[in-house]
C-alpha atoms as one frame of an Amber mdcrd trajectory, in Angstrom:
protein
  43.261  -0.383  -3.530  42.572  -0.995   0.411  40.206  -3.535   1.571  37.752
  -0.701   2.709  37.909   0.897  -0.660  37.297  -2.861  -2.171  34.477  -3.608
   0.183  32.690  -0.190  -0.455  33.140  -0.717  -4.235  31.707  -4.203  -3.860
  28.654  -2.941  -1.919  28.208  -0.151  -4.506  28.193  -2.721  -7.290  25.686
  -4.941  -5.591  23.622  -1.980  -4.518  23.550  -0.738  -8.100  22.488  -4.346
  -9.720  19.784  -4.796  -7.090  18.372  -1.230  -8.455  18.677  -1.772 -11.965
  16.888  -5.220 -11.614  13.953  -4.004  -9.350  13.609  -1.057 -12.124  13.339
  -4.013 -14.684  10.865  -5.716 -13.008   9.084  -2.852 -12.142   8.585  -2.262
 -15.806   7.524  -5.711 -16.069   4.734  -4.987 -13.650   3.742  -1.935 -14.809
   3.306  -3.790 -18.487   1.452  -6.806 -17.910   0.774  -7.243 -13.934   2.227
  -9.545 -11.563   2.248 -12.456 -14.270   4.491 -10.577 -16.146   7.405 -10.578
 -13.713  10.265 -12.781 -14.268  13.408 -13.087 -12.768  15.587 -13.802 -16.031
  13.469 -11.539 -17.984  14.742  -8.550 -15.359  18.103  -9.779 -15.661  18.249
  -9.167 -19.385  16.947  -6.090 -19.253  19.353  -4.958 -16.447  22.167  -6.191
 -18.257  22.872  -9.024 -15.615  23.885 -12.405 -15.950  21.185 -14.758 -14.903
  23.218 -16.235 -12.330  24.008 -13.179 -10.545  20.339 -12.416 -10.372  19.628
 -15.108  -8.071  22.090 -13.743  -5.526  19.750 -10.851  -5.204  16.147 -12.552
  -5.616  16.764 -16.607  -5.270  13.223 -16.824  -6.958  10.628 -14.769  -8.706
   8.280 -14.596  -5.365  11.385 -12.820  -3.879  11.417 -10.403  -6.425   7.730
  -9.789  -6.197   8.130  -9.418  -2.406  10.568  -6.704  -2.988   8.159  -4.878
  -5.211   5.328  -5.073  -2.868   7.686  -3.569  -0.092   8.563  -0.981  -2.483
   5.118  -0.201  -3.339   3.590   0.039   0.049   6.181   2.167   1.092   5.647
   4.618  -1.960   1.910   4.485  -1.338   1.839   5.427   2.270   4.709   8.214
   1.745   2.255   9.820  -1.042  -0.942   9.361   1.152   1.165  10.601   4.141
   2.175  13.811   2.532  -1.160  14.429   1.484  -2.037  14.518   5.009   1.043
  15.707   6.864  -0.030  14.048  10.174  -3.204  16.095  10.449  -6.359  15.252
  11.873 -10.198  15.683  11.299 -12.287  15.588   8.359 -10.030  17.362   5.794
  -7.406  14.975   6.802  -9.368  12.076   6.295 -10.866  13.496   2.752  -7.218
  14.228   1.773  -6.075  10.517   2.531  -8.957   9.024   0.746  -8.352  11.386
  -2.396  -4.467  10.302  -2.330  -5.265   6.630  -1.951  -7.224   6.880  -5.070
  -4.920   9.076  -6.946  -2.158   6.712  -6.340  -4.154   3.679  -7.115  -5.370
   5.060 -10.646  -1.615   6.066 -11.308  -0.429   2.613 -10.160  -2.647   0.142
 -10.891  -0.806  -3.163 -11.135   1.332  -1.981  -7.927  -1.982  -1.586  -6.003
  -3.391  -4.647  -7.213  -0.430  -6.131  -5.571  -0.838  -4.985  -2.292  -4.463
  -5.393  -2.351  -5.581  -7.671  -5.247  -5.497 -11.594  -5.553  -2.559 -12.713
  -3.665   0.657 -13.831  -5.607   1.078 -17.343  -4.142   4.666 -17.816  -2.478
   5.062 -14.137  -2.542   2.962 -12.583   0.107   3.730 -15.373   2.229   7.007
 -13.579   2.904   5.298 -10.344   4.190   3.702  -9.935   7.665   0.328  -8.743
   6.108  -0.664  -7.041   9.476   2.284  -4.315   9.710   1.446  -3.900   5.779
  -2.100  -3.097   6.487  -1.196  -0.842   9.431   1.193   1.084   7.670  -1.488
   1.673   4.704  -3.975   2.276   7.373  -1.654   4.802   9.638  -2.783   8.143
   7.794  -6.664   7.188   8.271  -5.853   6.247  11.807  -3.965   9.604  12.318
  -7.233  11.518  10.598  -9.590  10.233  13.173  -7.943  11.229  16.593 -10.817
  13.964  17.096 -13.521  11.805  15.870 -16.392  10.769  18.268 -18.790   8.356
  16.533 -21.459   6.206  18.262 -20.094   3.301  20.303 -19.035  -0.069  18.533
 -20.166  -3.440  20.262 -17.677  -4.591  22.872 -16.142  -7.393  20.860 -15.094
  -4.818  18.102 -13.887  -2.741  20.860 -11.671  -5.333  22.122 -10.322  -6.100
  18.829  -9.079  -2.469  18.843  -7.252  -2.676  22.060  -3.899  -3.358  20.528
  -4.143  -0.375  18.119  -5.388   2.095  20.831  -1.763   1.319  22.525  -0.608
   3.553  19.779  -3.375   5.771  19.608  -4.225   6.057  23.271  -6.582   8.942
  22.985  -8.460   7.851  19.844 -11.831   6.085  20.510 -11.936   2.285  19.837
 -14.961   3.149  17.511 -12.953   5.554  15.587 -10.161   2.987  15.159 -12.901
   0.724  14.231 -14.602   2.875  11.556 -11.122   3.977  10.280 -10.281   0.367
   9.394 -13.513  -0.344   8.072 -13.599   2.814   6.162 -10.110   2.056   4.549
 -11.602  -1.491   3.406 -14.360   0.080   2.093 -12.579   2.675  -0.185  -9.898
  -0.204  -1.361 -13.163  -2.125  -2.451 -14.351   0.620  -4.627 -10.853   1.285
  -6.087 -10.778  -2.707  -6.665 -14.281  -2.400  -8.600 -13.017   0.527 -10.526
  -9.860  -0.745 -11.574 -11.229  -3.986 -12.774 -14.092  -2.309 -14.671 -16.704
  -3.978 -12.581 -18.719  -0.667 -12.029 -18.964  -0.130 -15.774 -22.635   0.254
 -16.574 -23.567   0.907 -13.122 -21.803   3.889 -12.550 -21.310   6.834 -14.963
 -18.969   8.907 -12.643 -16.967   6.764 -10.236 -14.953   9.928  -8.947 -18.266
  11.360  -7.566 -19.538   8.040  -6.375 -16.431   7.593  -4.433 -16.423  11.266
  -3.247 -19.715  10.556  -1.707 -18.757   7.462   0.167 -16.067   9.446   1.644
 -18.420  11.988   3.087 -20.492   9.516   4.306 -17.854   8.011   6.256 -16.900
  11.618   7.551 -20.479  11.839   8.590 -20.043   8.621  10.580 -16.813   9.315
  12.271 -18.937  12.773  13.877 -15.509  14.468  13.931 -15.617  17.217  16.707
């Protein structure tokens, strides 16, 4: 066997082991949330000796960090596919609906992204790019929005975003981030059951809030 084939085989084995460990950890997360994730338990489920797991994930926090990166990629792909790079009110509406659908289907992953931070895990992730990755479909949707101006300090805060979205008004970018924060908050209330006894139809309330956002964005 040539050295090239040997190296390729080793790389395949490492990739396979990592994938099995992540799959086991994903099952733990789905069953009991972040507190249920354990490197040793993942190793047992994946059929990996405990000494080998630490070559891939030296700590539990590193394993949770990898799960977080997976979740943000999956959520962004799901919302991005729903909007297909379109803009306008329909794109905003589709992005909001897709966000809710994904959150309800993957509640533990959603909590991992936007819920209570896991000590030691999220520190390994630069949260600004993570937020902007999640916000991108919403930012794309507001290219034709023309909302009322926002205070100068808020517009200044949007300056960096405007370099990436030069034809989008600062007010639209600000409302996009604020709208995203609003629907995330509603979803956390729904997933944690805090809206029980208050809202009989959380889906209808969510849809009404999204329509209010669309009205405030004043799309052309």
